[in-house]
N, C-alpha and C positions, 0 to 999 in steps of 0.2 A: 146687497146683491146675494142671491142664493148660490151656494156652492154648486158646481156643475152636476155632481152626482144627485143632489137634492132636486134639481130641476128635471131630471129624467123621469119620464112617464112610466117606463117599463124597466124591469131589472135586466141587466146584461150578464151574459155568461162568457167566460173565456173559452174560445174554441180555435183550433188551428186547422182549418179546412181549405183545400185547394179551391181557387176561383179562376175563372176566365172572364175577362172584360172584352166585349166586342163593340167596335165602332169603326165606321168607314172601312169595312172589310179587313180590319186589323184585329188581332187578338193579343191581349196582354195577360200574362199569367201572374198570379199572386196568391195570397192566402189571407184568411180572416184572422183577426186578433181577438175580437169579441163580437157578439151578435145579440140582437133583441128582436122582438116582433116587428118593430118599425124601422130597423136599420142595422148597419154593420160597420165595424171598423176594419179596414183592410190595409195591407201593405203590399207594395209592388215596386218594381224598379223604374216605372214610368209615372210621372205626375199626370193627373187628370185635371182637366179644367174645372174650376169652380162653377157651380150652378148648371153644369151640363148633365144631361140624362144619358146613361149608358145601360146596355143590356149586360147583365152579370149572371154567370152560371156558377152556382155554389154547389160543391160536392161534399155533403156530409157523409161520414162513414155509415154503412149499413142502411142507407136510405137513397131513394131516387134523387137525382139532381134537382136543384131548386133554381128556377129562372125568375129573375126579377128585373124590373127597370128601376134604377137607382140614381138619385141626384147627389152629386158631390156637394156637401155643405161646408166642408173645411178640408184643407190639405196642408201638410207640413213634412219636413224631413223627419222620418221616424228614427232612423239610425244611419250613421255614416261609417262604413268600414273601409278597409284598405283598397278594395276593388272599386266600389261604387257607392252611391247613395241609395237608400231605401226610403220610399215615401209612405207616409201614413195618411189615410183619407177616411173621413167620416161620410158615410153614404146613408141617405134617407130613402127608404123604399117608396116609390111613387106608384108601382104596380107590382102586385104579388097575388098569386092565386089564393083562394080561400083555403084550399087544401094545404098549401105550403105555410100560410100564416098560422093555421091550426097546429101544424107540426112544430113550428117555432114556439108558439105559445105554450104547448105542452112540454117541450124540451126546457124552455126557460123556467117554467113553473116548477118542474121536477128538480132542477138544479138549485132554485132559490130556497127550497125546503130542506136542502142538505145541510 
């Protein structure tokens, strides 16, 4: 079986950007851990249901916000501290604008050359 990194189609870069996840008129805030053209690893204090699609607003610095529809493909405790648990979730983009996909592609490409 191939190592998970070897199975990835696109390079990922580590970024910590604020996010807001919207569903059922509720908003959950969190942050990215890493991102690629096709998905994002996030952390937040609320677990999201596997295989559900959510609207996610990603706020990169010095760039307009990115709105995607993303499907939760895995979820796990990311870290547990004295106050609460933090959940890490892998999100696959199911809908992203061409402009935002191009921005992420350029960003990831620039970082992979460093």
